[in-house]
One Martini backbone bead per residue (centre of mass of N, CA, C, O) as a GRO file, in nm:
protein
  150
    1MET     BB    1   1.783   1.620   1.788
    2ASP     BB    2   1.748   1.956   1.749
    3LYS     BB    3   1.647   2.273   1.670
    4ILE     BB    4   1.888   2.328   1.482
    5ASP     BB    5   1.853   2.084   1.295
    6LYS     BB    6   1.558   2.149   1.212
    7LYS     BB    7   1.629   2.415   1.079
    8ILE     BB    8   1.817   2.309   0.870
    9LEU     BB    9   1.614   2.127   0.729
   10ARG     BB   10   1.409   2.343   0.654
   11LEU     BB   11   1.595   2.527   0.492
   12LEU     BB   12   1.691   2.307   0.281
   13GLN     BB   13   1.401   2.244   0.189
   14GLN     BB   14   1.363   2.529   0.062
   15ASP     BB   15   1.706   2.555   0.007
   16GLY     BB   16   1.961   2.358  -0.134
   17ARG     BB   17   2.160   2.624  -0.210
   18LEU     BB   18   2.266   2.686   0.047
   19SER     BB   19   2.516   2.793   0.206
   20ASN     BB   20   2.687   2.742   0.480
   21ALA     BB   21   2.707   3.034   0.566
   22ASP     BB   22   2.405   3.104   0.544
   23LEU     BB   23   2.303   2.881   0.731
   24ALA     BB   24   2.464   2.966   0.982
   25GLU     BB   25   2.335   3.244   1.007
   26LYS     BB   26   2.026   3.139   1.027
   27VAL     BB   27   2.113   2.947   1.300
   28ASN     BB   28   2.341   3.075   1.483
   29VAL     BB   29   2.628   2.953   1.376
   30SER     BB   30   2.899   2.827   1.284
   31THR     BB   31   3.037   2.700   1.002
   32ALA     BB   32   3.158   2.446   1.131
   33THR     BB   33   2.903   2.357   1.287
   34CYS     BB   34   2.720   2.341   1.033
   35HIS     BB   35   2.881   2.132   0.886
   36ARG     BB   36   2.871   1.913   1.090
   37ARG     BB   37   2.566   1.889   1.116
   38THR     BB   38   2.507   1.830   0.822
   39HIS     BB   39   2.672   1.585   0.793
   40GLN     BB   40   2.529   1.422   1.008
   41LEU     BB   41   2.244   1.422   0.867
   42PHE     BB   42   2.344   1.248   0.639
   43LYS     BB   43   2.466   1.012   0.800
   44ASP     BB   44   2.172   0.964   0.961
   45GLY     BB   45   1.940   1.006   0.717
   46TYR     BB   46   1.782   1.283   0.693
   47ILE     BB   47   1.947   1.317   0.437
   48SER     BB   48   1.953   1.171   0.115
   49GLU     BB   49   1.932   1.424  -0.089
   50VAL     BB   50   2.038   1.656  -0.353
   51ARG     BB   51   1.823   1.838  -0.581
   52ALA     BB   52   1.681   1.939  -0.872
   53LEU     BB   53   1.388   2.109  -0.989
   54ILE     BB   54   1.224   2.040  -1.277
   55GLU     BB   55   1.058   2.176  -1.532
   56PRO     BB   56   0.863   1.988  -1.725
   57GLU     BB   57   0.802   2.165  -1.977
   58LYS     BB   58   1.107   2.225  -2.056
   59VAL     BB   59   1.126   1.872  -2.104
   60GLU     BB   60   0.862   1.742  -2.224
   61ARG     BB   61   0.680   1.684  -1.911
   62GLY     BB   62   0.362   1.809  -1.874
   63ALA     BB   63   0.229   1.525  -1.830
   64LEU     BB   64   0.029   1.403  -1.575
   65VAL     BB   65   0.021   1.055  -1.445
   66LEU     BB   66  -0.208   0.829  -1.295
   67VAL     BB   67  -0.158   0.480  -1.199
   68GLY     BB   68  -0.363   0.212  -1.151
   69VAL     BB   69  -0.278  -0.106  -1.001
   70VAL     BB   70  -0.360  -0.450  -1.073
   71LEU     BB   71  -0.307  -0.754  -0.966
   72ASP     BB   72  -0.352  -1.105  -1.009
   73ARG     BB   73  -0.181  -1.121  -0.737
   74SER     BB   74  -0.141  -1.150  -0.370
   75THR     BB   75   0.196  -1.169  -0.357
   76GLN     BB   76   0.521  -1.142  -0.283
   77GLU     BB   77   0.617  -1.230  -0.560
   78SER     BB   78   0.443  -1.038  -0.744
   79PHE     BB   79   0.544  -0.782  -0.612
   80ALA     BB   80   0.851  -0.810  -0.658
   81THR     BB   81   0.833  -0.838  -0.972
   82PHE     BB   82   0.700  -0.564  -1.023
   83GLU     BB   83   0.915  -0.381  -0.872
   84LEU     BB   84   1.152  -0.451  -1.048
   85ALA     BB   85   1.034  -0.360  -1.321
   86VAL     BB   86   0.956  -0.059  -1.244
   87ALA     BB   87   1.246   0.032  -1.164
   88THR     BB   88   1.337   0.054  -1.492
   89LEU     BB   89   1.136   0.293  -1.530
   90SER     BB   90   1.202   0.624  -1.604
   91PHE     BB   91   0.892   0.743  -1.621
   92VAL     BB   92   0.880   0.651  -1.325
   93LEU     BB   93   0.868   0.846  -1.037
   94ASP     BB   94   0.642   0.668  -0.877
   95CYS     BB   95   0.588   0.392  -0.637
   96HIS     BB   96   0.296   0.263  -0.462
   97LEU     BB   97   0.192   0.082  -0.207
   98VAL     BB   98  -0.158   0.002  -0.155
   99ALA     BB   99  -0.467   0.042  -0.015
  100GLY     BB  100  -0.744  -0.121  -0.174
  101ASP     BB  101  -0.829  -0.123  -0.517
  102PHE     BB  102  -0.521  -0.104  -0.528
  103ASP     BB  103  -0.178  -0.180  -0.531
  104TYR     BB  104  -0.091   0.060  -0.714
  105PHE     BB  105   0.094   0.373  -0.771
  106LEU     BB  106   0.164   0.582  -1.046
  107LYS     BB  107   0.403   0.834  -1.145
  108VAL     BB  108   0.380   1.009  -1.456
  109ARG     BB  109   0.582   1.157  -1.716
  110VAL     BB  110   0.480   1.332  -2.015
  111LYS     BB  111   0.416   1.502  -2.298
  112ASP     BB  112   0.156   1.326  -2.387
  113ILE     BB  113  -0.099   1.122  -2.474
  114ALA     BB  114   0.064   0.979  -2.703
  115ASP     BB  115   0.299   0.903  -2.521
  116PHE     BB  116   0.135   0.736  -2.321
  117ASN     BB  117   0.011   0.533  -2.511
  118LYS     BB  118   0.278   0.400  -2.582
  119LEU     BB  119   0.364   0.309  -2.290
  120HIS     BB  120   0.113   0.152  -2.224
  121SER     BB  121   0.128  -0.061  -2.460
  122GLU     BB  122   0.449  -0.136  -2.430
  123GLN     BB  123   0.505  -0.133  -2.095
  124LEU     BB  124   0.268  -0.144  -1.882
  125LEU     BB  125   0.120  -0.408  -1.997
  126ALA     BB  126   0.409  -0.576  -1.962
  127LEU     BB  127   0.391  -0.611  -1.685
  128PRO     BB  128   0.402  -0.809  -1.428
  129ASN     BB  129   0.090  -0.920  -1.306
  130VAL     BB  130  -0.110  -0.751  -1.471
  131ARG     BB  131  -0.464  -0.688  -1.476
  132GLN     BB  132  -0.493  -0.361  -1.418
  133LEU     BB  133  -0.546  -0.029  -1.559
  134ARG     BB  134  -0.573   0.307  -1.426
  135THR     BB  135  -0.626   0.627  -1.560
  136PHE     BB  136  -0.498   0.960  -1.459
  137PHE     BB  137  -0.537   1.279  -1.566
  138VAL     BB  138  -0.400   1.576  -1.490
  139MET     BB  139  -0.540   1.895  -1.480
  140LYS     BB  140  -0.417   1.995  -1.188
  141GLU     BB  141  -0.158   2.131  -0.990
  142VAL     BB  142  -0.191   2.218  -0.665
  143LYS     BB  143   0.009   2.004  -0.515
  144ASP     BB  144   0.377   1.962  -0.514
  145ASN     BB  145   0.640   1.881  -0.335
  146ALA     BB  146   0.612   1.937  -0.046
  147PRO     BB  147   0.707   2.014   0.244
  148LEU     BB  148   0.785   1.911   0.539
  149ASP     BB  149   0.612   1.889   0.851
  150PHE     BB  150   0.808   1.961   1.177
   0.00000   0.00000   0.00000
């Protein structure tokens, strides 16, 4: 990867809708070269996917909730079982195994507190090996989905 590839990545990270022609112009290469380089960045795994960022409020998912999860056992089997189960939950946007007081942090978007309460009681508490859930309602999103700095 050279500085042109890095510039392509930065520009696409800022605006994934850039056409190949516009991208080529911004990095000062031909459209064919730009297309080949971008294709190679996908092939090499530098770009995993391109998708639209949806405004949560517009689709009734304005409440952001972080959920700290403590499992009843710290074994590879209990982690694997939990991870398989949480992967099926469409309302969970992110799931991270963490070090510290919790085993996992979940990022969840819901319509409102009542919507979360229903998910909490019917689905989150039913996840395998869960000993404790601690819920944090986000009051203000200061920075979210920031581009990578490289």
